[in-house]
C-alpha positions in Angstrom: -110.8 136.8 59.4 -111.1 136.4 63.1 -113.2 140.0 62.8 -115.7 138.4 60.7 -116.0 135.2 63.0 -116.5 137.4 65.7 -119.5 139.1 64.0 -121.2 136.0 63.0 -120.7 134.2 66.0 -122.5 137.8 67.7 -125.4 137.4 65.3 -125.7 133.5 65.9 -125.8 134.3 69.4 -128.4 137.0 69.6 -130.8 135.0 66.7 -130.9 132.1 69.1 -131.6 134.4 72.0 -134.3 135.9 70.0 -135.9 132.7 69.1 -135.4 131.1 72.6 -139.1 129.6 73.0 -141.0 130.9 76.1 -142.0 128.7 78.9 -145.4 126.5 78.5 -147.9 128.6 80.6 -151.3 127.7 79.3 -153.2 126.0 81.8 -154.7 126.4 85.3 -152.2 127.5 88.5 -152.5 127.7 92.1 -151.2 131.1 93.2 -150.2 132.4 96.5 -149.6 135.9 97.9 -147.3 136.1 101.1 -148.5 138.7 103.3 -148.3 139.5 106.7 -146.5 135.8 107.5 -149.8 134.4 106.0 -150.6 132.7 102.6 -153.1 133.7 100.8 -154.2 131.2 97.9 -156.1 131.7 94.8 -156.7 129.9 91.2 -156.3 131.5 87.9 -156.0 129.8 84.2 -154.0 130.8 81.2 -155.3 130.7 77.7 -155.2 131.9 74.4 -157.5 133.8 72.4 -156.7 134.1 68.8 -152.7 134.9 68.5 -153.1 136.4 72.7 -152.5 135.6 75.8 -155.4 135.7 78.2 -156.4 134.7 81.8 -159.1 134.3 84.5 -158.6 135.0 87.9 -161.1 132.6 90.0 -163.0 133.2 92.9 -166.0 131.1 93.8 -168.0 131.6 90.8 -166.5 134.7 89.8 -163.9 134.3 86.6 -162.1 137.8 86.4 -160.7 138.1 82.6 -157.6 139.3 82.0 -157.1 140.2 78.4 -153.6 142.1 78.8 -151.3 139.3 79.0 -147.6 139.4 77.8 -144.2 138.7 77.7 -141.8 141.6 78.9 -138.3 140.2 77.6 -138.3 137.1 80.2 -140.9 138.2 82.5 -144.5 137.6 82.1 -146.9 140.4 83.0 -150.7 139.9 83.5 -152.4 143.3 84.1 -155.1 143.0 86.4 -158.1 144.0 84.6 -159.1 147.8 84.7 -156.8 148.3 88.1 -153.3 149.9 87.9 -152.0 146.8 88.9 -150.4 143.7 87.6 -149.0 140.1 88.4 -145.1 140.0 87.2 -143.5 136.8 87.2 -140.5 134.8 86.0 -142.0 131.0 84.7 -139.0 127.9 85.4 -141.3 124.7 84.6 -144.2 124.8 86.4 -143.6 127.6 88.8 -144.0 131.1 88.7 -142.0 133.7 91.1 -142.7 137.3 91.4 -144.7 139.6 92.6 -148.4 141.3 92.8 -147.6 145.0 92.3 -149.9 148.0 92.3 -148.2 150.5 90.3 -149.6 153.5 92.2 -147.9 152.1 95.4 -145.0 150.2 93.6 -142.6 150.8 96.5 -144.7 147.8 98.2 -145.1 144.9 96.1 -146.4 141.1 97.5 -144.4 138.4 96.8 -146.1 136.1 94.5 -145.5 132.5 93.2 -147.8 130.1 91.5 -147.6 126.2 90.7 -149.1 124.9 87.6 -151.5 122.5 87.1 -152.8 122.6 90.8 -156.6 123.8 91.1 -157.5 123.5 94.8 -157.5 126.7 96.8 -156.5 125.9 100.6 -156.8 121.7 100.4 -158.3 119.2 97.7 -161.8 119.0 97.9 -163.7 116.6 100.1 -166.9 115.7 100.2 -166.4 115.3 104.0 -165.9 118.1 106.5 -165.5 118.1 110.4 -167.2 121.1 111.0 -170.0 123.5 109.4 -169.6 126.9 109.1 -172.8 127.5 106.8 -175.4 130.1 107.7 -175.6 133.8 108.5 -174.1 135.5 111.3 -173.7 138.8 113.1 -170.0 140.0 112.9 -168.1 142.5 114.5 -164.5 143.4 112.8 -162.1 145.0 115.8 -158.7 146.5 115.8 -157.0 149.0 117.5 -158.3 152.4 115.7 -162.0 150.3 114.1 -164.9 148.7 114.9 -167.0 147.6 112.0 -170.5 145.4 112.2 -171.0 143.1 109.5 -173.3 140.4 108.2 -171.5 136.9 107.2 -173.2 134.6 104.8 -171.5 131.3 104.1 -172.6 128.3 102.2 -171.1 124.9 102.8 -170.7 121.7 100.3 -168.4 119.1 101.9 -165.0 120.9 102.8 -165.8 123.9 100.3 -167.1 127.3 101.6 -167.9 130.3 99.5 -169.9 133.5 101.2 -169.1 137.0 102.1 -169.7 139.9 104.5 -172.0 142.7 104.0 -171.1 145.7 105.5 -172.5 149.2 105.3 -169.2 150.4 102.9 -170.0 147.5 100.8 -169.4 143.9 100.3 -166.4 141.6 100.4 -167.5 140.3 97.1 -166.7 136.5 96.2 -164.6 134.6 99.0 -163.7 130.9 98.7 -162.2 128.5 100.7 -162.0 125.3 102.7 -162.7 124.0 106.2 -159.1 122.1 107.3 -158.8 120.5 110.4 -162.0 122.4 112.0 -160.5 125.9 110.6 -162.3 128.2 108.3 -159.9 129.6 105.7 -161.3 132.2 102.9 -159.9 134.3 100.5 -160.5 136.4 97.8 -158.1 137.9 95.2 -159.6 140.7 92.9 -157.0 142.4 91.2 -156.6 145.0 93.6 -157.6 143.7 97.0 -156.3 140.4 98.9 -158.3 139.3 101.3 -157.7 136.4 103.7 -160.1 135.4 106.5 -159.5 132.5 109.4 -162.0 131.4 111.7 -162.5 128.4 114.4 -166.0 127.9 115.7 -167.2 127.2 119.1 -171.4 126.2 119.2 -173.2 129.3 117.5 -170.0 131.5 117.5 -167.2 131.8 115.2 -164.0 133.8 115.9 -160.6 134.6 113.7 -158.4 136.9 111.8 -158.7 138.9 108.9 -155.8 140.2 106.9 -155.9 142.4 103.7 -152.6 143.4 101.9 -149.2 143.7 103.6 -150.4 145.5 106.8 -154.3 145.7 107.6 -155.3 143.1 110.1 -158.8 142.7 112.4 -160.0 140.2 114.6 -163.4 139.2 113.8 -166.4 137.3 116.2 -169.5 136.0 114.3 -172.9 134.8 116.2 -174.9 132.7 114.1 -178.6 135.0 113.6 -180.8 134.2 110.6 -182.1 137.9 111.5 -179.0 140.0 111.3 -179.3 142.9 109.4 -177.6 146.3 108.3 -178.8 149.3 109.1 -181.0 151.0 106.0 -178.3 152.3 103.4 -180.5 155.1 102.7 -180.1 156.4 106.3 -176.3 157.0 106.4 -175.7 159.8 104.0 -177.6 162.8 103.8 -177.7 166.2 102.8 -177.1 169.0 105.5 -179.6 171.1 106.9 -180.6 174.1 104.4 -179.5 171.7 101.3 -182.0 170.4 98.6 -179.6 170.0 95.5 -176.1 168.8 94.8 -174.0 171.5 93.1 -170.7 171.0 91.5 -168.1 171.6 88.4 -166.0 169.2 88.0 -163.9 168.8 84.4 -165.1 165.1 82.2 -162.3 163.5 80.6 -162.1 166.2 77.7 -161.7 168.6 80.6 -164.7 170.5 79.9 -166.8 171.4 83.2 -169.8 169.2 83.8 -172.5 170.6 86.4 -175.9 168.6 87.6 -177.4 172.1 86.5 -176.3 171.7 83.0 -179.0 171.4 80.4 -178.2 167.6 79.5 -179.8 166.9 83.2 -182.7 169.4 83.3 -186.2 168.1 83.6 -184.8 164.1 83.8 -184.1 161.9 86.7 -180.5 161.8 87.6 -177.9 159.4 89.4 -174.8 160.3 90.5 -172.2 157.5 91.2 -169.5 158.4 93.8 -167.0 155.9 93.0 -163.4 155.0 91.9 -161.8 152.8 89.4 -159.4 151.0 92.2 -162.6 150.0 94.0 -164.1 146.2 93.0 -167.2 147.3 94.7 -167.6 150.2 92.3 -166.3 148.0 89.3 -169.6 145.7 90.1 -171.9 148.9 90.6 -170.6 150.0 87.2 -171.2 147.1 85.3 -174.9 147.0 86.9 -175.4 150.5 86.0 -174.0 150.2 82.4 -176.3 147.7 81.3 -179.3 149.0 83.4 -178.5 152.6 81.2 -178.4 150.7 78.2 -181.8 149.9 78.6 -183.3 152.7 79.9 -181.6 155.5 79.0 -184.5 156.5 76.9 -186.9 156.9 79.7 -185.7 160.1 80.6 -182.7 159.2 83.3 -179.1 160.2 83.2 -176.2 158.6 84.9 -173.1 160.7 85.7 -169.8 159.0 87.5 -167.9 160.9 90.1 -164.3 159.4 90.3 -162.4 159.8 92.9 -158.7 158.6 92.2 -155.6 157.2 93.4 -153.6 160.3 92.4 -154.2 163.9 92.4 -153.1 164.1 89.1 -156.0 164.9 86.2 -154.0 163.1 83.5 -153.6 159.8 85.8 -157.3 160.0 86.7 -158.4 160.3 83.1 -156.3 157.2 81.9 -157.8 155.5 84.4 -161.6 156.4 84.0 -160.7 155.9 80.4 -159.5 152.5 80.5 -162.4 151.5 83.0 -164.9 152.8 80.2 -163.6 150.5 77.3 -163.1 147.6 79.6 -166.4 147.5 80.8 -168.0 149.0 77.9 -169.7 151.9 79.7 -172.3 153.8 78.3 -172.6 157.3 80.6 -170.5 160.0 81.5 -168.0 160.7 84.0 -166.1 163.4 85.7 -162.7 163.8 87.5 -163.7 164.8 90.9 -161.3 164.5 93.3 -158.7 161.9 95.4 -159.8 158.7 96.9 -159.6 160.0 100.5 -163.3 160.3 102.0 -162.4 163.4 103.7 -161.2 165.0 100.9 -164.5 163.9 99.2 -166.5 165.3 101.7 -165.0 168.8 101.3 -165.4 168.2 97.4 -169.2 167.5 98.0 -169.5 170.0 101.0 -173.6 169.5 101.4 -173.4 166.0 102.2 -173.3 164.9 105.8 -170.1 162.8 104.8 -168.9 160.4 102.3 -168.9 157.3 103.9 -168.3 155.0 101.2 -167.1 154.2 97.6 -169.5 153.8 96.2 -172.0 156.3 97.0 -175.4 156.8 94.9 -177.6 159.9 94.9 -180.8 159.9 93.1 -182.1 163.4 92.1 -185.3 164.0 90.9 -186.6 165.9 87.7 -187.2 169.0 89.9 -183.3 168.9 90.8 -184.0 167.9 94.1 -182.1 165.1 95.7 -184.7 162.7 97.0 -182.4 159.5 98.1 -178.6 158.6 99.1 -177.7 154.9 99.3 -174.2 154.4 101.0 -172.4 151.2 99.7 -173.3 148.7 97.5 -174.3 144.8 97.8 -173.0 143.3 94.5 -173.4 140.4 92.7 -171.7 138.1 95.4 -174.0 138.4 98.0 -176.6 136.6 96.0 -180.3 137.7 97.3 -178.9 141.3 98.8 -178.0 141.7 95.2 -181.3 140.7 93.6 -183.0 143.1 96.6 -180.8 145.8 95.7 -181.7 146.0 92.1 -185.4 145.6 93.0 -185.0 148.9 95.2 -183.2 150.8 92.7 -185.8 149.8 90.0 -188.5 151.1 92.4 -186.6 154.1 93.1 -186.4 155.4 89.5 -190.0 154.2 88.6 -191.4 156.6 91.5 -189.2 159.6 90.3 -189.9 159.3 87.0 -193.7 159.4 87.8 -193.4 162.3 90.1 
């Protein structure tokens, strides 16, 4: 009798645990990442799509949709779009506590916390601000090992600031923040990169700090300059003397070796995309190329993506590429070219002067010769610069098709 009582008790406890309701998580949350003794804020919204949980991460006008949101026992897991990363947290009332985890670098999580029903980034919205950071700036980022020239573009409405930095290797995408006590605060969290910028202003000069992830830091100085520009993106990477073509043989996701000299690419204009699925700028370019290819594939143009991934493991790289193809509905082909090390990428493509950036885009004419190499990418977060890139891209393709 006593044994039966214990058995029934265990079943009841197990059933009660199984039926225990999950915390109410639907709504908007203000999240913070703790890194380098700084606090990086962003907002996200959890909602339902049919019977499934989904979320959107907000950066300025960008909303990154997360379709893989689920409970793993008592832990809420939000897989971060195409990236090999997630937010993992426990929920108590209106608070989430956990980590931002990049699985390829799982030993280095970043502490994550979120409060429900808070919608501001650094400070509540105000129509008034005690300093104006709007405008275009010639910027220099520096630390002990690196110096980077950039162009900063900021738009301010009240105390809310949005904008980005353009560099020769790509842009910093959608930055959003506030002016608080005469100090500029900007942040972005895109699922793989966590960026935080601060600055103060004196006259036409701004000066501050840039924090990226757990350890990277640079000082930055910007001088207002409406004519600030970057070097020509088509002048930075080039073929070494004696080369006219690109030659390689890399496996596609079915392990079939692919070369730009294959029959599929003969007598066509070919666009080679040097990229990685871990790279948010590459994600932006892939979205552009996907939509463009759907509308222009019948014109005698092919696109081939050369994936340089986080691990020197074909199966891992294949899975990342296939996930990106599915999430972004990419219609063109990919090969696995190597790891995301610029020096190794340069070795994999020895006819190039150097691979300076992910992404890098190579245009090949119908005669099989390289006609143009574009380093970096100015994405939709750059506004007019993105529109200029699209015009230039189409002009280049039209010229090559007419040859």
